[in-house]
Structures are given as structure tokens and as C-alpha cells.
C-alpha positions as a printed Julia matrix, in Angstrom:
291×3 Matrix{Float64}:
 125.25   91.18  117.26
 126.14   94.01  119.61
 125.43   96.72  116.64
 122.24   95.45  115.81
 118.79   95.91  117.25
 118.35   92.35  118.67
 115.06   93.19  119.9
 114.1    94.31  116.73
 115.69   91.47  114.73
 113.83   89.03  117.04
 110.33   91.07  116.24
 110.66   91.06  112.81
 111.23   87.29  112.74
 108.56   86.42  114.41
 106.13   89.06  112.8
 107.79   87.12  108.92
 106.47   83.66  111.02
 103.19   84.74  111.72
 102.26   86.03  108.58
 103.88   83.06  107.21
 101.24   81.33  108.75
  98.23   83.04  108.07
  98.96   82.93  104.6
  99.04   79.1   104.76
  95.99   78.84  106.79
  94.12   81.15  104.73
  95.1    79.8   101.44
  94.09   76.01  103.15
  90.83   77.06  103.53
  90.3    79.38  100.45
  91.83   75.79   98.13
  88.49   73.98   99.63
  86.23   76.71   97.97
  85.13   75.75   94.62
  84.64   78.4    92.18
  81.08   78.14   91.55
  80.9    78.98   95.41
  80.77   82.09   97.21
  83.97   82.58   98.56
  83.34   85.11  100.95
  80.32   82.82  102.36
  82.32   80.1   102.96
  85.35   82.01  104.0
  83.0    83.51  106.83
  82.36   80.07  108.52
  85.78   78.32  108.24
  87.79   78.42  111.41
  90.86   77.7   109.59
  90.5    81.15  107.92
  89.53   83.15  111.22
  92.77   81.25  112.78
  95.07   83.09  109.81
  93.01   86.41  110.34
  94.82   86.08  113.91
  97.95   84.9   112.55
  97.49   88.44  110.37
  96.99   90.48  113.67
  99.82   89.01  115.57
 102.34   89.57  112.49
 101.11   93.72  112.18
 101.85   93.96  116.07
 105.25   92.37  115.73
 106.01   94.26  112.71
 104.97   97.66  114.9
 106.86   96.3   117.92
 109.5    95.74  115.36
 109.42   99.32  113.79
 109.06  100.8   117.24
 112.45   99.14  117.92
 114.37   99.14  114.56
 114.38  101.06  110.89
 112.5   100.5   108.41
 116.11   99.2   106.65
 116.26   96.42  108.89
 112.68   95.5   109.63
 111.23   95.54  105.82
 114.02   92.69  104.27
 113.39   90.38  107.42
 109.9    90.39  106.52
 110.74   89.34  103.12
 111.59   86.23  105.17
 107.66   85.28  105.95
 108.35   83.12  101.77
 110.91   80.7   103.51
 108.51   80.14  106.23
 105.47   80.23  104.04
 106.58   77.53  101.52
 107.67   74.75  103.19
 104.58   74.82  105.7
 102.48   75.19  102.78
 104.57   72.05  101.32
 103.94   70.4   104.67
 100.36   70.62  105.61
  99.45   69.75  101.54
 101.44   66.5   101.96
 104.44   67.3    99.42
 107.66   68.6    99.26
 109.34   71.61   97.48
 111.81   70.81   95.27
 115.24   71.99   95.0
 114.28   74.24   92.38
 111.38   75.67   94.22
 113.96   76.26   97.51
 116.89   77.87   94.95
 113.78   80.41   93.51
 112.59   80.99   96.93
 115.67   82.01   98.02
 117.34   84.23   94.74
 113.75   85.76   95.95
 113.74   86.69   98.79
 117.19   88.03   98.55
 116.71   89.98   95.74
 113.84   91.82   97.2
 115.78   92.32  100.24
 118.32   93.81   98.43
 116.33   96.05   96.38
 114.72   97.53  100.21
 117.98   98.07  101.23
 119.81   99.11   98.31
 116.92  101.66   97.27
 116.58  102.78  100.53
 113.63  105.4    99.5
 113.13  108.6   100.92
 110.3   110.1   102.8
 108.6   112.29  100.56
 105.31  114.41  100.52
 102.9   112.96  101.42
 100.17  115.38  100.96
  99.79  115.16   97.11
  96.55  116.59   95.06
  94.37  114.54   93.25
  96.02  115.45   90.02
  99.34  113.99   91.09
  97.69  111.18   91.73
  95.67  110.75   88.39
  97.94  109.3    85.49
 100.27  106.87   87.87
  97.22  105.68   89.99
  94.7   105.41   86.96
  97.74  103.01   85.27
  98.25  100.74   88.4
  94.77  100.43   88.53
  94.33   99.53   84.56
  97.18   96.84   84.85
  95.39   95.4    88.31
  92.24   94.94   86.17
  94.21   93.77   83.05
  95.94   91.15   85.33
  92.64   90.22   87.5
  90.46   89.57   84.4
  93.42   86.96   82.61
  93.88   85.94   86.13
  89.75   85.05   86.39
  89.84   82.71   83.28
  90.19   79.17   83.84
  91.26   78.58   80.88
  95.12   79.14   82.06
  96.76   76.99   84.07
  96.8    77.35   87.82
 100.34   78.82   88.26
  99.61   81.32   85.92
  96.46   82.15   87.65
  97.59   82.3    91.12
 100.55   84.32   90.06
  98.53   86.85   87.96
  95.55   87.27   90.93
  98.62   87.37   93.82
 100.4    90.48   91.81
  97.14   92.4    91.68
  96.19   91.62   95.05
 100.04   92.84   95.7
  99.8    95.86   93.67
  96.31   96.72   95.68
  98.4    96.89   98.88
 101.03   98.87   97.57
  98.65  101.55   96.34
  96.97  101.07  100.26
 100.62  101.05  101.49
 101.22  105.0    99.46
  98.19  106.59  100.83
  98.41  105.05  104.83
 100.7   108.0   105.62
  98.54  110.52  104.86
  95.74  109.25  106.59
  97.33  108.28  109.67
  98.6   111.67  110.16
  95.21  113.26  109.4
  94.25  111.36  113.09
  95.48  114.19  114.49
  93.42  116.71  113.78
  90.19  114.34  114.16
  88.08  111.86  113.06
  86.25  114.82  110.88
  89.34  115.04  109.19
  90.14  111.35  108.66
  86.44  111.48  107.39
  86.29  113.9   104.91
  89.73  113.13  102.91
  88.89  111.1   100.12
  92.36  109.26  100.19
  90.8   107.56  103.08
  88.17  105.42  100.91
  90.84  104.77   98.52
  92.87  103.41  101.43
  89.78  101.53  102.43
  88.72  100.47   98.74
  92.7    99.27   97.92
  92.65   96.93  100.69
  89.11   95.41  100.93
  89.45   94.71   97.59
  93.62   93.51   97.83
  92.47   91.59  100.76
  89.73   89.39   98.0
  91.74   89.42   95.63
  94.45   87.39   97.58
  91.83   84.82   99.04
  90.92   84.04   95.42
  94.53   83.67   94.83
  94.75   81.42   97.53
  91.55   79.8    96.02
  92.43   79.01   92.25
  96.47   78.13   92.85
  98.77   76.82   95.28
 100.46   79.5    97.6
 104.11   79.19   95.77
 102.43   80.52   92.76
 100.53   83.34   94.66
 102.43   84.46   97.67
 105.76   85.38   95.78
 104.09   87.98   93.82
 101.97   89.35   96.44
 105.27   89.74   98.14
 107.06   91.6    94.99
 103.84   93.62   93.87
 103.15   95.62   97.19
 106.63   97.64   98.0
 107.17   97.49   94.2
 103.89   99.33   93.37
 104.39  101.46   96.65
 107.66  102.97   95.73
 106.2   103.38   92.02
 103.49  105.86   93.4
 106.2   107.11   96.22
 108.57  108.43   93.27
 106.44  109.07   90.74
 103.4   111.17   93.0
 104.57  111.6    96.34
 108.25  113.08   95.49
 110.17  109.86   96.88
 113.57  109.05   95.37
 115.53  105.64   95.86
 119.03  106.96   97.39
 121.37  105.33   94.58
 124.19  105.96   92.28
 126.95  104.8    90.44
 127.0   100.33   90.57
 123.99  100.74   93.06
 121.72  101.17   90.29
 122.95   98.15   88.44
 122.25   96.12   91.68
 118.79   97.34   91.89
 118.33   96.78   88.45
 119.72   93.35   89.0
 117.86   92.39   91.8
 114.54   94.01   90.18
 115.17   91.4    87.44
 115.68   88.76   89.95
 112.5    89.46   91.55
 110.26   89.08   88.42
 111.86   86.26   87.33
 111.9    83.91   90.35
 108.58   85.16   90.6
 107.24   83.64   87.33
 109.88   80.73   87.9
 108.46   79.46   90.65
 104.63   79.43   89.8
 105.63   77.89   86.54
 107.7    75.03   88.62
 104.58   74.77   90.91
 102.36   74.2    87.82
 104.34   71.86   86.19
 103.91   69.16   89.27
 100.17   69.72   89.28
  97.5    69.1    86.69
  96.19   71.98   84.84
  92.29   72.76   85.12
  89.63   71.34   82.53
  88.77   74.47   79.92
  85.3    76.0    81.15
  83.05   75.23   78.94
  81.27   77.73   76.23
């Protein structure tokens, strides 16, 4: 490993582990809240949920250190390994064992997402795009997110699909937040007034807060193996979609690499859905809500 940034790799793996622990703690806390009770109020009183928040904070800290010591192409794929930490941890504390199928699906999802990030290797673009450029792509993402949320809210479908849809909606909004982060961060150099005066700041905050709420809802309604994969692929896919359609970013692929990216995307979608279906098949379906 003489040619690799070892310190960056170690920090990225620590970050992935902390993110995994945080997700397990938060899902465990949210799952104990009945859907007819206030989720946020209950979570505010949960020490386990706050432990998850601390885990997220530690994960972000090590992610920043990893990025300072190494490239995005090294760090980002390693962060995807949080799935391989989170799913067995969740199974251990929930009292069941992951099936061989679940392990294979989780591994395939992790590898395919890493391949997508490494091979696609999106270039940096123009972060200062006007509202006119954002309008159509952002509206499309919000519309898809709203539809996924409304369907995921229904108690008439099984928990696997509900957790997947709410998790995907959460990941999509996190992707929106990522797309605005660079611009808002750059504004800090010009003072707080510029940050507070930019509409992108409020879009970033709104996307992050609503994404966080939907994440906790996804944790509440279904198992981690159904929601976390959708969140994991939703964020980079939507961030790259907005980057390409709004910020003039491009995937640096040509020839056979294009086919590899398409295959990786296909595997990501298939394994995400298959994980939620595999989990739902091992759990009883909820009773239909009364009219």
C-alpha cells in the first residue's frame, strides 16, 4: 500500500463505521415510536437517538479529515462500506441473522456504487448557476421526492417498500443539499451577509432538514436493510444528476466505461429493491389502515 494514502483510507473506514453505528442507533430509536405518536418529540427524548447524532458528527469529522488527506475518488467509495457495517450491526441488535442473499445483495450494491463513483468520476462544474438553470431539474427532483414520500407514507403497502421509498426520498434531498453545499461554502469567504442573502442557503437548509426528517420516518416504518441502501444510492445519484443538468459537471467516461457505468446503475437499482423485498418477505405485513 506504499502508493496509497493509508491515513486517508483509515479515516474513511472509521467514518463509515461511525456512520453505520449512527444509523443503527437512530433506526433502533425511531422504530420504537408508534406512527400515531409525534416522531420528533419522541426522538428528542431518546438517549439512543442522540448517541446516533453524535456518531454522525464523528463520522463527518473523520470524513473531512479523510478528504483532507486523500482524494474524493479514494474516500467516497470507502464510505459506501457503511452498508457492510450497518446491516450486520442492525441484525445483531434486532435479534435476527442476515441471510446469505442479503449479504450478497449488500456486497453487490456496495461494489456497484463504488464502481459508479470511481469510473464516472464527475468533473467539477460551475457552482454559481442562476435560478433559471435550477428550475426544471430541481422541480423534477422535488416532484419525484414528493410522490415517493406520499406512497411511502401509506400503511397499505408492506414495510419494505415504505422504508425504501422514504429512504430514497431522504437520499434524494440529501443529494440536493450536496449540490448546493459547494456554492454556500464558497460564500463564507465573503462574509455571513452573503450567505444569509443567497436563496441557495435556504434551499440547502430546507433540503437537509426535510431529508433528515424523512430519514427518521424511514427508520421508523421499516428495517435498516430496506431504507439505508436507498439513502446510500439516492444521495450521489441525485447530486450527480443536478451537477450534470445544472452545474455543467460531466461524467468522465467513454467507450467501454459507459457500459460499465450503466451496468453499475442497473445493479444499484436492482439490489436496493431486492434488499427491501428480501427483508419484507421475512417480516409480517402490516394491517391495512382503517378507512
